[in-house]
C-alpha positions as CSV (number, residue, x, y, z in Angstrom):
1,X,4.7,-5.8,-13.0
2,X,5.1,-9.4,-12.1
3,X,7.3,-12.5,-12.6
4,X,6.8,-15.0,-15.4
5,X,7.8,-18.6,-15.4
6,X,7.7,-20.8,-18.5
7,X,7.6,-24.6,-17.9
8,X,7.3,-27.5,-20.3
9,X,4.6,-29.9,-19.1
10,X,7.0,-32.8,-19.8
11,X,8.9,-31.8,-16.6
12,X,6.3,-33.6,-14.4
13,X,7.5,-32.9,-10.9
14,X,7.8,-29.1,-11.4
15,X,4.6,-29.0,-13.5
16,X,2.5,-30.6,-10.8
17,X,3.9,-27.9,-8.4
18,X,3.0,-25.2,-10.8
19,X,-0.5,-26.5,-11.3
20,X,-1.1,-26.2,-7.6
21,X,-0.2,-22.4,-7.7
22,X,-3.4,-20.8,-9.0
23,X,-4.9,-18.7,-6.3
24,X,-5.5,-15.0,-5.8
25,X,-1.9,-14.1,-6.5
26,X,-0.9,-16.5,-9.4
27,X,-2.5,-16.8,-12.8
28,X,-1.8,-20.0,-14.8
29,X,-2.4,-20.2,-18.5
30,X,-2.1,-23.4,-20.4
31,X,-1.0,-22.3,-23.9
32,X,-1.0,-25.7,-25.5
33,X,-0.8,-29.3,-24.2
34,X,3.0,-29.1,-23.8
35,X,3.4,-25.7,-22.3
36,X,2.2,-23.7,-19.3
37,X,2.7,-20.1,-18.3
38,X,2.5,-18.9,-14.7
39,X,2.3,-15.2,-13.9
40,X,2.6,-13.8,-10.3
41,X,0.1,-11.0,-10.0
42,X,0.8,-8.3,-7.4
43,X,-2.1,-6.3,-6.1
44,X,0.1,-3.3,-5.1
45,X,3.5,-3.6,-6.7
46,X,6.7,-1.7,-5.9
47,X,6.4,-0.2,-9.4
48,X,3.1,1.4,-8.5
49,X,4.5,2.8,-5.2
50,X,7.5,4.3,-7.1
51,X,5.2,5.8,-9.8
52,X,2.8,7.4,-7.3
53,X,5.6,8.9,-5.1
54,X,8.1,10.0,-7.7
55,X,7.2,13.6,-7.6
56,X,7.2,13.8,-3.8
57,X,11.0,13.9,-4.1
58,X,12.0,17.5,-4.8
59,X,14.9,16.4,-7.1
60,X,12.7,14.2,-9.3
61,X,10.1,16.9,-9.4
62,X,12.7,19.3,-10.9
63,X,13.7,16.6,-13.4
64,X,10.1,16.1,-14.4
65,X,9.8,19.8,-15.0
66,X,13.0,19.8,-17.1
67,X,11.7,16.9,-19.2
68,X,8.3,18.6,-19.8
69,X,10.1,21.8,-21.0
70,X,12.2,19.6,-23.5
71,X,15.5,20.4,-21.8
72,X,16.4,16.8,-20.7
73,X,18.4,14.5,-22.9
74,X,18.8,11.4,-20.7
75,X,15.5,11.6,-18.8
76,X,12.1,10.6,-20.2
77,X,8.6,10.2,-19.0
78,X,7.1,6.9,-20.1
79,X,3.5,6.3,-21.4
80,X,2.5,5.3,-17.8
81,X,3.9,8.5,-16.3
82,X,7.0,6.9,-14.8
83,X,10.2,9.1,-14.9
84,X,13.2,7.2,-16.3
85,X,16.9,7.9,-16.5
86,X,18.3,6.1,-19.6
87,X,15.6,3.5,-19.3
88,X,16.1,3.0,-15.6
89,X,13.2,3.7,-13.2
90,X,13.9,6.9,-11.1
91,X,13.3,5.9,-7.5
92,X,12.3,8.8,-5.2
93,X,14.1,9.2,-1.9
94,X,10.9,9.2,0.1
95,X,9.0,6.7,2.2
96,X,12.2,4.5,2.4
97,X,11.6,3.1,-1.1
98,X,15.3,2.8,-1.8
99,X,15.8,0.8,1.4
100,X,12.9,-1.4,0.5
101,X,14.4,-2.1,-2.9
102,X,17.7,-3.0,-1.3
103,X,16.1,-5.3,1.2
104,X,14.0,-7.0,-1.5
105,X,17.0,-7.5,-3.7
106,X,19.2,-8.8,-0.9
107,X,16.6,-11.4,0.3
108,X,15.3,-12.4,-3.2
109,X,15.9,-15.8,-4.5
110,X,16.3,-14.3,-8.0
111,X,19.2,-12.0,-7.2
112,X,22.6,-13.6,-6.6
113,X,25.3,-11.2,-5.5
114,X,28.5,-11.7,-3.6
115,X,28.9,-8.1,-2.5
116,X,28.4,-4.4,-3.1
117,X,29.7,-4.3,-6.7
118,X,27.5,-7.1,-7.9
119,X,24.4,-5.8,-6.2
120,X,25.0,-2.4,-7.7
121,X,25.4,-3.9,-11.1
122,X,22.2,-5.9,-10.8
123,X,20.1,-3.0,-9.5
124,X,21.3,-0.3,-11.9
125,X,19.9,-2.3,-14.8
126,X,16.4,-1.5,-13.5
127,X,16.7,1.4,-11.1
128,X,18.3,4.8,-10.6
129,X,18.4,7.1,-7.6
130,X,20.7,9.7,-6.3
131,X,23.5,8.4,-4.1
132,X,22.7,4.8,-5.2
133,X,26.2,3.5,-4.7
134,X,26.5,5.1,-1.3
135,X,23.2,3.6,-0.2
136,X,24.3,0.1,-1.3
137,X,27.6,0.4,0.6
138,X,25.7,1.6,3.7
139,X,23.2,-1.3,3.4
140,X,26.0,-3.8,3.2
141,X,27.7,-2.4,6.3
142,X,24.6,-3.3,8.2
143,X,24.2,-6.8,6.8
144,X,25.9,-9.5,8.9
145,X,29.1,-10.8,7.3
146,X,29.4,-14.4,6.1
147,X,31.9,-16.7,7.8
148,X,35.2,-17.3,6.0
149,X,33.9,-20.9,5.3
150,X,30.7,-19.6,3.6
151,X,32.7,-17.1,1.6
152,X,35.1,-19.8,0.3
153,X,32.1,-22.0,-0.5
154,X,30.4,-19.3,-2.5
155,X,33.6,-18.5,-4.4
156,X,34.2,-22.1,-5.4
157,X,30.6,-23.0,-5.8
158,X,30.9,-25.9,-3.4
159,X,29.2,-26.6,-0.1
160,X,31.3,-25.7,2.9
161,X,31.4,-29.3,4.1
162,X,33.0,-30.4,0.8
163,X,35.8,-27.8,1.1
């Protein structure tokens, strides 16, 4: 699983940056003269870690057994062997994977969240684990709080110095 970026070559400044990306982690495909496709390739992705460790979690092991006996309605096993709850990847509560997902989501440039509710809404689109809401609330209790000026700026969409 990787990230995709689609850029029109006409956007010169960004295109030149993208053309400098190809290395061992990024694959760049020129589809036609006006388009380029960049794909970030991960050698050992979080998805693979989750898939390999799903059945180390006793709860997910029981869910898998239930699915295999045809008794589960909301839980499925994908073609790649990943256990999913209504299309969301079931994350095992082992090897601190849930904490890793929370840290990645919080520090990622691609996730924008102004608090617990938004982060939960963003993550539940892709992941499911037992006590997910509780873990997110606990995670936010450990994250340093923004100053009142930063909060106002994020609410209004303006830089703090403009406020």
